[in-house]
C-alpha positions in Angstrom: 26.4 -203.7 21.7 28.5 -206.0 19.5 27.8 -208.9 21.8 24.1 -208.1 21.6 24.0 -208.2 17.8 26.3 -211.3 17.6 24.1 -213.2 20.1 22.7 -216.4 18.7 19.3 -215.5 20.1 19.2 -211.9 18.8 21.0 -212.3 15.4 18.1 -214.1 13.6 15.7 -211.3 14.6 18.1 -208.7 13.4 18.4 -210.4 10.0 14.6 -210.6 9.5 14.0 -207.1 10.8 14.3 -205.3 7.4 11.8 -207.8 5.8 9.4 -207.5 8.8 9.5 -203.7 8.7 9.0 -203.6 4.9 6.2 -206.1 5.1 4.4 -204.1 7.8 4.9 -200.7 6.1 4.2 -201.7 2.5 1.8 -204.7 2.7 0.0 -205.0 6.0 -0.4 -201.3 6.5 -1.9 -200.5 3.0 -4.2 -203.6 3.3 -5.4 -202.5 6.7 -6.0 -198.8 5.5 -7.8 -200.2 2.3 -10.0 -202.4 4.5 -10.9 -199.3 6.6 -11.7 -197.2 3.5 -13.8 -200.0 2.0 -16.4 -199.3 4.7 -16.5 -195.6 3.9 -17.7 -193.1 1.2 -14.4 -191.2 1.1 -15.8 -188.3 -1.0 -18.6 -187.7 1.6 -16.5 -188.7 4.5 -19.2 -191.1 5.7 -19.2 -194.5 7.2 -21.3 -196.7 5.0 -20.7 -200.2 6.5 -21.1 -203.0 4.0 -22.9 -201.0 1.4 -19.8 -201.0 -0.9 -19.7 -204.8 -0.8 -23.4 -205.1 -1.3 -23.1 -203.0 -4.4 -20.4 -205.3 -5.8 -22.9 -208.2 -5.7 -25.3 -206.4 -8.0 -22.8 -204.5 -10.1 -23.1 -206.1 -13.6 -20.0 -204.3 -14.8 -17.9 -205.5 -11.9 -19.1 -209.1 -12.4 -18.2 -208.9 -16.1 -14.8 -207.6 -15.1 -14.4 -210.6 -12.7 -15.5 -212.9 -15.6 -13.0 -211.4 -18.0 -10.2 -211.7 -15.5 -11.0 -215.3 -14.6 -11.3 -216.2 -18.3 -7.9 -214.5 -19.1 -6.3 -216.3 -16.1 -7.6 -219.7 -17.3 -6.4 -219.1 -20.9 -2.9 -218.1 -19.8 -2.7 -221.1 -17.5 -3.6 -223.5 -20.3 -1.1 -221.9 -22.6 1.8 -220.7 -20.4 2.3 -223.9 -18.3 2.5 -226.9 -20.7 4.1 -225.2 -23.7 7.0 -223.5 -21.8 7.6 -226.8 -20.1 7.8 -228.6 -23.4 10.1 -225.9 -24.9 12.3 -226.1 -21.8 12.6 -229.8 -22.2 13.7 -229.4 -25.8 16.3 -226.7 -24.8 17.6 -229.1 -22.1 18.0 -232.0 -24.4 21.3 -232.9 -26.1 19.7 -232.6 -29.5 19.4 -228.8 -29.1 22.3 -226.9 -30.6 23.2 -223.4 -29.2 20.6 -223.4 -26.4 21.9 -220.0 -25.1 20.9 -218.3 -28.4 17.4 -219.6 -28.2 17.1 -218.7 -24.5 18.0 -215.2 -25.3 15.5 -215.0 -28.1 12.7 -216.4 -26.0 13.4 -214.0 -23.1 13.7 -210.9 -25.2 10.0 -210.1 -25.3 9.9 -209.9 -21.5 12.4 -207.0 -21.7 10.0 -205.1 -23.9 7.9 -202.3 -22.3 4.3 -203.3 -22.0 3.4 -199.8 -23.4 5.4 -200.5 -26.5 4.2 -204.1 -26.8 0.5 -203.1 -26.3 0.8 -200.4 -29.0 2.4 -202.8 -31.5 -0.2 -205.4 -30.9 -3.0 -202.9 -31.2 -1.7 -202.1 -34.7 -1.3 -205.7 -35.5 -4.9 -206.4 -34.7 -6.2 -203.3 -36.3 -9.4 -203.1 -38.3 -7.7 -202.1 -41.6 -7.1 -204.8 -44.3 -3.4 -203.8 -44.2 -3.1 -204.9 -40.5 -0.9 -207.9 -39.9 -3.6 -210.1 -38.4 -6.0 -209.4 -41.4 -3.3 -209.9 -43.9 -2.6 -213.3 -42.4 -6.3 -214.5 -42.4 -6.6 -213.1 -45.9 -4.2 -215.8 -47.0 -6.9 -218.3 -46.2 -9.6 -216.4 -48.0 -11.2 -214.8 -44.9 -12.6 -211.3 -44.8 -11.0 -208.7 -42.5 -12.0 -208.8 -38.8 -12.5 -206.0 -36.3 -10.4 -207.9 -33.8 -10.7 -205.5 -30.8 -14.4 -204.9 -31.1 -15.5 -208.5 -30.6 -15.4 -210.4 -27.2 -13.9 -213.6 -28.7 -11.4 -211.9 -31.0 -10.4 -209.4 -28.3 -9.7 -212.2 -25.9 -7.6 -214.0 -28.6 -5.5 -210.8 -29.0 -4.9 -210.6 -25.3 -3.8 -214.2 -25.1 -1.5 -213.8 -28.1 0.1 -210.8 -26.3 0.4 -212.7 -23.0 2.0 -215.7 -24.8 4.4 -213.6 -26.8 5.5 -211.7 -23.6 5.7 -214.4 -20.9 6.5 -217.7 -22.7 10.2 -217.0 -22.5 10.1 -216.3 -18.8 8.3 -219.5 -17.9 10.8 -221.4 -20.1 13.6 -220.2 -18.0 11.8 -221.1 -14.8 11.2 -224.7 -16.1 14.7 -224.9 -17.6 16.2 -224.0 -14.2 14.1 -226.8 -12.6 15.1 -229.4 -15.2 18.8 -228.6 -14.9 18.6 -229.3 -11.1 17.7 -232.9 -11.8 20.7 -235.2 -11.6 21.9 -236.5 -14.9 22.4 -239.9 -13.4 18.7 -240.5 -13.2 18.3 -240.1 -17.0 21.3 -242.2 -17.7 20.1 -245.1 -15.4 16.6 -244.9 -17.0 18.1 -244.9 -20.5 20.1 -248.0 -19.7 16.9 -249.8 -18.6 15.5 -249.0 -22.0 13.3 -245.9 -21.2 12.5 -243.7 -24.2 12.2 -239.9 -24.4 8.5 -239.9 -23.4 9.2 -242.2 -20.4 12.1 -240.0 -19.3 9.8 -236.9 -19.4 6.8 -238.5 -17.7 8.6 -240.6 -15.1 11.5 -238.3 -14.3 11.3 -234.7 -15.6 7.7 -234.0 -14.9 7.5 -235.3 -11.4 10.8 -233.8 -10.2 10.0 -230.4 -11.8 6.8 -230.2 -9.7 8.1 -227.5 -7.3 8.8 -225.3 -10.3 5.4 -226.0 -11.8 3.7 -225.1 -8.5 5.7 -221.8 -8.4 4.9 -220.9 -12.0 1.3 -221.8 -11.4 1.0 -219.6 -8.4 2.6 -216.6 -10.0 0.5 -217.1 -13.2 -2.7 -217.1 -11.2 -1.8 -213.8 -9.6 -0.5 -212.3 -12.9 -3.7 -213.4 -14.8 -6.1 -211.9 -12.2 -4.1 -208.7 -11.8 -3.6 -208.0 -15.5 -4.4 -204.4 -16.4 -1.8 -202.6 -18.5 -1.9 -205.0 -21.4 -5.6 -204.4 -21.8 -5.3 -200.7 -21.2 -2.7 -200.4 -24.0 -4.4 -202.8 -26.4 -7.7 -200.8 -26.3 -6.0 -197.4 -25.9 -7.6 -196.8 -22.6 -9.8 -198.3 -20.0 -13.1 -198.2 -22.1 -13.2 -201.1 -24.4 -16.3 -201.8 -26.5 -19.0 -203.3 -24.1 -16.2 -203.7 -21.6 -14.8 -206.8 -23.3 -11.3 -205.9 -22.2 -12.2 -204.7 -18.7 -10.4 -206.5 -15.8 -10.8 -206.4 -12.1 -7.9 -204.1 -11.8 -9.2 -202.0 -14.6 -12.5 -201.6 -12.9 -10.6 -200.7 -9.7 -8.7 -198.0 -11.6 -12.0 -196.7 -13.2 -13.7 -196.4 -9.8 -10.7 -195.2 -7.8 -8.9 -192.9 -10.2 -11.4 -191.9 -12.8 -14.5 -191.6 -10.7 -12.7 -191.0 -7.4 -14.9 -193.5 -5.5 -12.0 -194.6 -3.4 -14.0 -196.5 -0.8 -15.7 -198.6 -3.5 -12.4 -199.1 -5.2 -10.9 -200.4 -1.9 -13.7 -202.9 -1.7 -12.9 -204.1 -5.3 -9.2 -204.4 -4.4 -10.0 -206.5 -1.2 -12.3 -208.8 -3.2 -9.5 -209.3 -5.7 -7.0 -210.1 -3.0 -9.5 -212.6 -1.5 -10.1 -214.2 -4.9 -6.4 -214.6 -5.6 -5.6 -216.1 -2.2 -8.6 -218.5 -2.3 -7.6 -219.8 -5.8 -4.0 -220.1 -4.9 -4.8 -221.9 -1.6 -7.0 -224.4 -3.5 -4.3 -225.1 -6.1 -1.7 -225.5 -3.4 -4.0 -228.0 -1.6 -4.7 -229.9 -4.9 -1.1 -230.1 -5.8 -0.2 -231.5 -2.4 2.0 -228.6 -1.3 0.3 -228.2 2.0 0.6 -231.9 2.7 4.3 -231.9 2.2 4.7 -228.8 4.5 2.8 -230.6 7.2 5.1 -233.6 7.0 
């Protein structure tokens, strides 16, 4: 038996066996079961074929949830890719004193519970004049705003919450990528007269591309799968005119609140397809597939 496990042909399969079993049981299995349920009306125990998917195409609330999720994803990509990269570059520079302290401060929000953070931000963006957001805009002579009842202001509140929570995490990702770049490259370029901007655009930015692709990939997934932040910000899954409803929120509404499990499975599979398509496109655009082919 010992020779069997120590065999060069068998050992690799033994090492990947735990991952393969976990992958089959907790990923492939649930997806296959969800796909099967998506063609059924679970409450009536009936096979309905593609009716659940046909309903999605005409469901205005679902389409609004998709639009809300895509808009949120786009906003987080615009804010949570370039700014963390810039802050990481500053932390990696010799001009920054005590970078460890700032890294701890930036990462602290990620350790905060989403429930607690959502509750605090709901109070910050409250309707009363005494709420923090209204007190800030009052300094500029503006009237109080009902932040969580308007589509634009509610979207702004969600983005502020996302930036507060995830900027520090992305900073650490980019900082790890920057610190893997050999210092000799910067020193050689500096000797040739390259300035700070040249060092960033010609060395840092190109060589940190693998980290950028990784952060972009997980940010796309996180943006489209966002639920708990919206749920806590609006104190439930029923925001005014569904301005805070996301795809996962709609899945929760159908599957848990209304117990339409077959329809909820169809929503989940559409979400999976959207995430995969967008990520495959961005991997192709960034040239990741081309490198793998070579």
